[in-house]
N, C-alpha and C positions, 0 to 999 in steps of 0.2 A: 504494500500500500504506500501511497505517497507520504513523504515526510514534510511537515509544515513548520516553519519557524514563526514564532509569535513574539513580536517585540511591542511591549506596552509598558509604560511606567507604572501601571496599576497591577499589582500582584493578583487582585481579584479578577480583573479582566483576562489576564493571561491564563489563570486557572479555569475560568469559565470557558474560554475558547478552546483550551486544550482538552477539557472534559468533553465538550460537544463534539470535537473532531475525533478524539479517541473512541468515542461511542460509535462512530461510523467506520472504525478500523484504521484511521490515519495514525501515523506516528507524529509526535509533536516534539519540538524543541522550544522551550521557553527561554527567552533571552531578556534579562533585565538591562534596560538601556542606560548603563552608567556613562557611556560616551559613544560617539559615533565610531571611533577607532575600535573599541571593544566589540561593538555589534558587528562591524565588518570582519573583524578577526574571527569571530565565531562562525559567521556565514561562510567565510572562505574555508574554514577548517571542518565544517560539518555539511556534507551534501544535503541540500533541501530541494524540494520540488516547487515550493511556493513560499512567499513571505507575506505574512499578515502583520501590518505595521500601523501603530497609532500615528496620527498626524501631528498631534500636539504633545510633545515630550520635551521637558526642559533641558535635559542633557544630550538629547539626540533627536532634533526636530525631524519629523517625517519627511519634509521636503528635502532636507539635506541627505537623509538616508536614501531616498529614491534616487536623487541625483548621483550620489556616490556609487550606488549599485549600477546605474546605467553607464557610469564612466569606468567601471571595473570590468576587465575582460572576462574574469571568472563568473561574474554575477550579472552581466549585461542582459542576458536573456531570461533571467529569473522572473516568473510571473509575480506581481506584487498587488495585493489588495490593501487599500488604505482604509482605516477605520477612525472615526472621530466623532466627538460630541458637538463639535462646532464646524460650521461650513463657511469658509472664507472663499468666495467665488474666484477671486483673482489667484489665490494660491492653488486652488483646485484646478483651475485652467492650466497653470504652469505644470503641475505634476501630471495631469492627463496628457499634456504634450510630450512628457517624458516616457509615456507608454505604460501607465499602470493598467492592471487588468480589471479594476473595479473599485468602487467606493461604498463603504457601509457607514450609516449613521448610527451612533450610539444613542440609546441602548439598542442593541441588536439581539434578536432572539436566536436560539440555537438552530431552528430550521432555516432561517434566512442565511445565517452564517454558513451552514453546511451547503446550501444551494449555491451560494456565491463562490465558495471554494471549489465545488464541483465544476461550475461554469468556467472559472479561471484555469483550472487544471486541464479542462477539455480544450482550452485555447481558442 
């Protein structure tokens, strides 16, 4: 089954997403976003099929994470779903131009999360 990396500054959101995805048979890797450097280090060292990333994180902003992935040869083609409680249309437009696979508004329910992940993995 696919392995999904979950990057969110909320431990509860990471646990919720991981539980919902594991219930569907996915493997998950929960990454605490202590810094952009640390998140990229984990992503480069742990093969994943999809990245689920919070948009607003103080130590590792989602827009910076998406940009860094798109500029990294090893992560360039990684499907990315962005999740956020706030929608900044200008920022969303910029990251959509970077090629994200989708966007989820918080709070998100398990069935919507699972459906969006399946859609992103299908490409």
